N, C-alpha and C positions, 0 to 999 in steps of 0.2 A: 212286706211284699209291694212289687210293684205290678198293676195290670191294668188292663184297657179297660174304658166305660164299659163297653159292648158286651162284660166280664159280668158289670155289676148292675146293667141299668139298660134302657130299651128308650127310643125318642119317636115323635113324630116332627115336623116341620113344615113350611111353611112361608107362603113370601107375599109381595103385595108392590110391587114397582121396585126402586132398589134397597128394599127393606127385606132381612128373614130375618123367621124364628124358630127358633126348634128349641120345643118341650124335653125333659130329661127325666124320667122317673128310676127311680130305683125299685129294681127289683124286687124287693127288700129292704125292710124298715131299719136291719141294722146298716144298709149300707151308705144310709141318708146323710149323717153327721160330719162322713165322711166326704163325701159329695159337697157339703154345704162349705166345708169348711175349704175345700183344695179347688172345688168348680167356681170360681168367683168371674165377674164377670171381665177383669184384668187378665183373669187367665188364658180365659174362651180369644177373647180381644187378641193376646199373644201370640195360642195356637192358630187363630186364622191370618196371623200377619203378612200382609203380602194380596189378601183380598178381602177385607172388612177393613175399610176406610173411615169409619164414623164411631161413633160412642155406642156402646155394648152396655144394656142394661138386661138385669137376672130379676126376675120376679119370683119370688119363694113360695111355694105352693103346698107347706107341710099336711096340709091335709092329704094330697097324695102323694106326700113324699117323691114331690118334685119341682122340675124348676123352670121357669122360662125365660129362654133368652131371646131378647131383639135387638138387630144386630143393621146399626144404620151406614148407607154405601157401602152395604153387602155385594149388590149383583153388578156389578160396572155400569150402573144405569137401567137396569130392567131388563128383561125377554124384550123386549123389540128395539134395543139400545144395544144393547152387548154383543160382543165378539164369543165370550166364554161361550164351552161343552155345553156347559150345565149351566144355563139362562136363568131358569126357576129359580135355582139353591135348592136342588132338591137333594143333591147328595152332600151337602151340606150338614147333617145329621150325620150321615158313615162318616164325615170326616174330624167330626168331634166325638161322638162315640170310639174312635181308635186312640184319644187322647188318654196316657196315663196319670194316675194316680198311685198312692201309696195304700195298702189298709191293711189292719193289724189281721195275722194269721189265724 
């Protein structure tokens, strides 16, 4: 069954200059394996195609059932240079939580 990450995870985000990071945490340990398999750095980069132009790195946090994604060249130069509506990347967490993955029912 396909679901959005928001249904099984929550997150936090931050930014520094032109780099954005998003932490995703499974709401229940039973979802961690599906997230680990499907929410890869490559998939996250593709999800943000047209917004993130640099590398995306995933740091696994298994003790917290979570992941930290660091995305470079993601904020159009950063808050003082960007013409984007969301110059600080605070909406990027919400955008990632809308990504769909497959889980067992």
